[in-house]
C-alpha positions, -999 to 999 in steps of 0.1 A, spaced: 152 243 -122 172 245 -152 172 225 -183 208 211 -175 196 200 -141 166 182 -158 187 166 -183 211 154 -155 187 135 -136 162 124 -165 182 90 -167 170 82 -130 134 87 -142 138 68 -175 155 37 -154 126 38 -129 99 40 -157 114 9 -175 118 -9 -139 81 -3 -129 69 -12 -164 90 -45 -161 73 -51 -127 39 -50 -144 51 -75 -168 63 -97 -142 31 -96 -123 11 -105 -154 34 -135 -161 34 -148 -124 -3 -156 -120 -38 -147 -130 -50 -149 -96 -52 -121 -72 -37 -115 -37 -55 -98 -5 -55 -61 -14 -59 -67 -53 -90 -87 -45 -104 -61 -21 -101 -36 -50 -117 -59 -77 -146 -65 -54 -153 -31 -41 -150 -17 -76 -187 -29 -82 -198 3 -63 -187 37 -57 -190 51 -20 -177 76 3 -162 51 26 -156 14 25 -146 5 58 -112 4 80 -94 19 51 -100 55 34 -113 53 1 -85 71 -22 -72 39 -38 -107 25 -42 -119 58 -59 -87 55 -82 -90 20 -91 -128 24 -97 -122 52 -119 -97 33 -142 -119 2 -141 -147 22 -156 -124 28 -187 -105 -6 -188 -127 -30 -173 -117 -52 -143 -84 -69 -149 -52 -77 -134 -36 -54 -159 -54 -26 -149 -46 -34 -111 -9 -37 -115 -8 -6 -140 -22 15 -114 -1 6 -84 31 9 -108 21 44 -120 15 55 -85 52 42 -74 68 58 -104 49 88 -97 61 88 -60 99 82 -71 96 109 -97 85 136 -69 109 122 -45 137 128 -72 126 164 -80 124 171 -39 160 158 -38 170 180 -67 156 211 -48 178 207 -20 209 186 -29 236 201 -51 254 169 -59 238 153 -88 252 120 -78 236 121 -44 202 131 -60 203 97 -77 215 77 -48 187 94 -26 160 85 -53 172 50 -60 178 46 -21 141 40 -18 147 5 -34 167 -3 -4 137 -3 19 122 -36 19 86 -25 28 87 -2 -3 109 -23 -27 93 -57 -22 61 -54 -1 43 -28 -22 50 -49 -52 37 -80 -34 2 -70 -24 -1 -36 -7 -22 -11 -22 -36 17 4 1 20 20 11 27 -19 -15 54 -17 1 67 14 34 67 -2 24 86 -33 3 111 -10 35 116 12 56 122 -20 32 149 -32 32 166 1 68 164 7 78 181 -26 52 207 -19 62 212 15 99 215 7 94 237 -24 71 261 -2 101 265 22 127 270 -6 107 284 -34 75 295 -21 47 300 -47 8 296 -49 16 263 -69 37 248 -39 13 254 -14 -12 239 -36 7 209 -43 11 205 -5 -26 206 1 -34 182 -26 -8 158 -8 -25 163 23 -59 156 10 -49 126 -8 -27 113 22 -58 115 47 -80 98 19 -50 70 19 -46 61 57 -57 80 87 -20 76 101 -9 100 73 -20 129 96 12 126 117 34 137 86 19 172 80 16 177 116 52 168 122 63 188 90 45 217 105 60 219 141 95 212 127 94 241 103 79 265 132 108 255 154 133 270 129 132 309 128 144 312 92 115 288 80 88 302 104 76 329 79 69 301 53 43 288 78 28 321 88 20 327 51 -15 335 38 -9 309 13 -11 283 40 -49 289 39 -50 277 4 -32 244 16 -58 240 44 -87 245 20 -76 224 -8 -69 195 19 -104 202 32 -123 202 0 -106 169 -13 -115 150 21 -151 166 25 -170 137 10 -153 111 32 -156 132 62 -195 133 59 -194 95 57 -169 95 86 -190 114 108 -215 86 108 -192 57 105 -163 64 129 -166 31 149 -169 11 117 -137 29 102 -114 28 131 -125 -3 151 -103 -28 130 -72 -7 130 -74 1 169 -80 -37 174 -48 -44 156 -30 -17 173 -42 -26 209 -41 -63 207 -19 -71 238 -43 -98 254 -48 -94 291 -13 -78 294 -9 -52 323 -3 -14 315 37 -17 319 35 -48 299 15 -33 271 37 0 270 69 -24 266 52 -44 240 44 -12 221 78 3 224 97 -30 215 73 -35 185 81 2 175 118 -5 178 115 -37 157 96 -20 132 120 10 128 149 -16 125 131 -36 99 123 -5 79 155 12 82 181 -15 88 189 -24 51 191 12 40 216 19 68 237 -12 60 236 -1 21 248 33 29 274 21 52 288 -5 26 288 21 -3 302 49 17 327 31 42 346 52 63 333 84 50 298 78 63 311 83 100 318 121 98 286 125 79 267 113 109 278 144 129 276 169 99 244 188 92 227 216 76 195 234 78 176 206 60 191 178 79 179 194 110 145 198 96 142 163 87 156 152 120 127 170 137 103 156 117 112 122 123 117 125 161 81 143 160 66 115 139 83 89 164 70 109 196 35 107 180 36 70 177 50 67 214 23 90 226 -2 62 210 14 35 228 15 52 263 -19 71 262 -36 51 233 -30 15 244 -10 7 211 9 -25 215 16 -37 181 32 -12 156 38 -26 121 67 -15 98 44 -4 70 29 22 92 61 40 92 59 47 54 44 82 58 76 94 76 107 72 73 104 72 37 125 105 37 155 84 53 177 80 21 172 118 13 183 125 48 216 102 45 221 121 11 218 155 27 241 145 57 267 131 32 268 163 13 272 184 44 302 164 53 317 170 18 324 134 13 335 122 -22 306 105 -43 322 92 -76 333 55 -62 304 52 -37 279 61 -67 294 33 -87 291 8 -59 256 20 -50 244 14 -89 259 -21 -85 238 -28 -52 206 -13 -69 210 -36 -102 211 -65 -79 179 -52 -60 161 -46 -94 169 -81 -108 164 -97 -73 130 -83 -64 112 -93 -95 130 -126 -94 118 -133 -58 82 -123 -64 79 -148 -95 100 -174 -78 78 -174 -46 49 -185 -67 66 -205 -95 88 -226 -72 57 -243 -59 61 -266 -90 93 -279 -73 86 -276 -35 47 -282 -30 46 -250 -11 19 -228 -23 8 -191 -20 -26 -175 -25 -15 -166 -61 -11 -203 -68 -50 -209 -62 -69 -216 -94 -99 -195 -88 -104 -188 -125 -102 -225 -135 -128 -233 -109 -151 -207 -121 -148 -217 -156 -157 -253 -146 -187 -243 -126 -201 -221 -154 -203 -251 -176 -230 -262 -153 -250 -230 -150 -247 -196 -156 -251 -177 -123 -272 -146 -118 -250 -137 -87 -223 -151 -66 -219 -153 -29 -183 -158 -18 -172 -169 15 -147 -139 19 -136 -108 0 -104 -126 -13 -125 -150 -32 -151 -124 -42 -125 -102 -56 -111 -131 -77 -143 -142 -90 -152 -106 -97 -122 -105 -120 -135 -133 -142 -172 -128 -143 -174 -88 -144 -210 -87 -155 -224 -106 -126 -227 -92 -89 -203 -109 -66 -212 -105 -28 -191 -113 1 -203 -127 35 -175 -107 53 -188 -73 37 -224 -68 39 -225 -34 26 -233 -43 -9 -270 -53 -19 -276 -58 -57 -307 -71 -72 -308 -107 -68 -342 -115 -85 -343 -134 -118 -345 -170 -132 -310 -178 -130 -293 -194 -98 -271 -179 -73 -240 -197 -69 -222 -200 -35 -185 -207 -33 -160 -209 -4 -126 -218 3 -117 -252 18 -84 -252 38 -61 -277 23 -55 -299 53 -86 -312 71 -109 -284 61 -148 -290 63 -166 -295 30 -199 -283 48 -216 -250 39 -201 -226 62 -225 -215 90 -225 -178 80 -234 -184 46 -263 -205 56 -271 -175 80 -269 -151 51 -291 -172 28 -320 -174 56 -316 -136 64 -315 -124 30 -334 -148 9 -355 -170 33 -338 -198 17 -326 -229 36 -291 -243 33 -286 -262 0 -265 -294 -9 -227 -285 -4 -205 -298 -33 -167 -299 -36 -146 -290 -67 -109 -297 -68 -89 -278 -96 -49 -283 -101 -30 -254 -87 -11 -228 -108 24 -244 -109 11 -276 -93 35 -301 -77 28 -336 -89 -9 -340 -86 -16 -313 -60 -51 -297 -62 -69 -272 -44 -105 -276 -32 -134 -253 -33 -170 -258 -17 -197 -247 -38 -236 -248 -41 -265 -236 -63 -296 -218 -50 -324 -218 -77 -342 -185 -76 -376 -178 -90 -391 -145 -102 
């Protein structure tokens, strides 16, 4: 790539760097509390493992490493996520520059990722493992396209790194390299790039990266896949035809949810010139079409033969993220003018770049006026600060991982356990007491010690159920005198 071309697209990356840095600031300003995926990262960063459960460990390993240098904090969580997102957009833009001649379309394709709700909004709101999948897919896609167009040892190596990271991010990532391989093999001009000895390097690098987790997976396959399979096959007692119908309809709805806004934006921006683009094509559009069709065919096979009944839109990230680039290639193949559409597109992107952070902040801060609270409105830190005035705990047993991660953020030197994750066994001996904490649902929730916590105490410490107490603390952005209630108890330990 020439220096001129680098200069031409540099402003896109500068804009995106500023945007994701702004997103870090918005997250820090919104709330100190953690959402589900953030709390999982904070909780599981207490130990390093080859596997943690239903999700592969790539994001956990990365966050654990960062925490070793920065300590556990919301800033570190937000910075890691937004660095991964920026890196994904950067690689996507470099991929677009490889196969698009029109610089305006390079910009449109790259910024077009912001028109996908699951990627522009949901990834900022709470997702972590899906962010890792997007990052891995961007690495692989760049290496794959570069290997087809400008093959080198480096390009095949990059593709292998992307596959290795992707398989460590989410298991469904495997469909992407499989679809890419089949799609390239079906094109006689691209086939020599697949029957290239350097592909061995791709496979070897991917294997080495995934090897530690593969050893763990060998002995924990049911533990790793049961929850995902349960989500996918949750069709109740429906008959086989009904299950297939549910699966196909959920796939259709997920595809529309994922791609609908992007299609609408391109239709608005390019107007009538989009119609001839739909029938135009090139070697690259046909490759991407085959990849998307093979990917969707793979999911259909899961529905028909695997019993999948509920397909979620975020599961489509490893493949349909190429949609903006696909549209860019179709438009270039049609020879459509891009000057005016480019200006219209930038106006829409500006609205998205302002609207997404505003919506993320407003959904939490508006509770002050509406009384409608999100998880980020819960005052975990205030609760823990108040309880630490009573005693300093030797360890904390939380009712679930959401609470455990939030407590871990504010008391990093103390082991935090969770009833719903039994795989962490720190030393609980010592003179200081054990603190038990759990969430009490706002409307009519029981204040008693949860049965699973009482069972944990008996099984692990031989202790009987202690007296259950309640603490209520003002919400973040509270409406009137609204307060959130936590249950807690102290268990005295003796050496």
